[in-house]
C-alpha positions in Angstrom: -139.5 61.8 -11.1 -138.1 58.2 -10.4 -135.4 57.5 -7.8 -133.4 54.3 -8.3 -130.5 52.5 -6.6 -127.8 52.2 -9.5 -126.3 48.7 -10.2 -122.9 50.4 -9.2 -124.4 51.0 -5.6 -125.1 47.4 -5.3 -121.5 46.5 -5.8 -120.4 49.2 -3.3 -122.8 47.9 -0.8 -122.1 44.2 -1.1 -118.3 45.4 -1.0 -118.9 47.1 2.5 -120.6 44.1 3.8 -117.8 41.7 2.6 -115.7 43.5 5.1 -117.7 42.5 8.1 -117.1 39.8 10.6 -120.1 37.6 11.1 -120.6 34.3 12.9 -122.6 31.2 11.8 -124.3 28.7 14.1 -126.8 25.8 14.0 -129.7 24.7 16.1 -131.9 21.8 17.0 -135.4 23.6 17.4 -138.4 23.1 15.2 -139.6 26.6 14.9 -140.0 27.7 11.2 -137.7 30.6 9.9 -139.6 33.8 10.1 -138.5 37.5 9.4 -139.4 38.4 12.8 -136.8 36.1 14.4 -134.3 37.2 16.9 -132.6 33.9 17.8 -131.9 30.4 16.7 -134.4 28.0 18.2 -132.3 25.9 20.5 -128.7 26.8 19.5 -126.4 23.9 19.8 -123.4 23.8 22.2 -120.7 24.0 19.5 -118.9 27.4 19.1 -120.1 29.8 16.5 -117.8 29.9 13.4 -116.5 32.8 11.7 -118.4 33.2 8.1 -116.6 33.6 4.7 -118.2 36.6 3.1 -117.6 36.9 -0.7 -118.9 39.3 -3.2 -120.4 37.7 -6.2 -122.6 38.1 -9.1 -125.9 36.6 -10.0 -127.0 39.2 -12.7 -125.1 42.3 -12.4 -121.4 42.5 -11.0 -121.2 42.7 -7.4 -125.0 42.4 -6.7 -124.7 39.4 -4.1 -122.9 38.7 -1.0 -122.4 34.8 -0.4 -121.9 33.8 3.3 -120.8 30.4 4.1 -119.5 28.6 7.3 -119.0 25.0 8.5 -120.0 23.6 11.7 -118.6 20.4 13.2 -120.6 18.3 15.8 -119.1 17.9 19.1 -119.5 14.6 21.1 -123.3 15.0 21.4 -125.3 13.5 18.6 -128.2 15.8 17.5 -130.7 16.7 14.8 -129.8 20.1 12.9 -133.2 21.9 12.0 -131.8 25.5 11.8 -129.0 27.5 10.5 -128.3 31.2 11.0 -125.9 34.2 10.6 -125.5 36.6 13.6 -123.5 39.7 14.3 -121.3 38.4 17.2 -119.6 35.2 18.6 -122.2 35.3 21.5 -125.5 36.9 21.6 -125.7 39.5 18.7 -128.3 40.2 16.0 -129.7 37.3 13.9 -129.3 38.5 10.3 -130.2 35.3 8.2 -132.0 32.1 9.3 -132.8 29.1 7.5 -134.8 26.0 8.7 -135.1 22.6 7.3 -136.6 19.1 8.1 -133.6 18.0 9.8 -130.0 16.5 9.4 -128.6 13.9 12.0 -125.1 14.6 13.0 -122.8 13.0 15.4 -119.3 13.4 16.7 -117.0 14.9 13.9 -119.9 15.2 11.4 -119.8 18.6 9.4 -122.3 20.6 7.6 -121.4 23.6 5.5 -124.0 26.2 5.1 -124.3 28.9 2.5 -126.5 31.9 2.3 -126.7 34.4 -0.5 -127.8 38.0 0.1 -128.8 39.5 -3.5 -129.5 43.2 -3.7 -131.7 44.1 -6.7 
């Protein structure tokens, strides 16, 4: 007999996650994102930012958690190549990681990052 996770369970799970406090950061390293990663590669000097977590819908009500945050460059110019979501404002567990070719930033430049965690 089959066992399934119901659509209502998806909404309950993303609702629970929506109540968490997670932190976003960025990094300058060139390591490609991988599921086995435990940290950002070359995390930059700016403070981690509190993420906005919002329950949203892609196909069934409440099946997706949208995670977003904005980082602003301090006085040091750099090229950002990674973004990640972590459980703590320092150290913590790396939950989500993205790598990309690079975006140059200088003092006061900002980038908003958005991750979507969809349960099926």
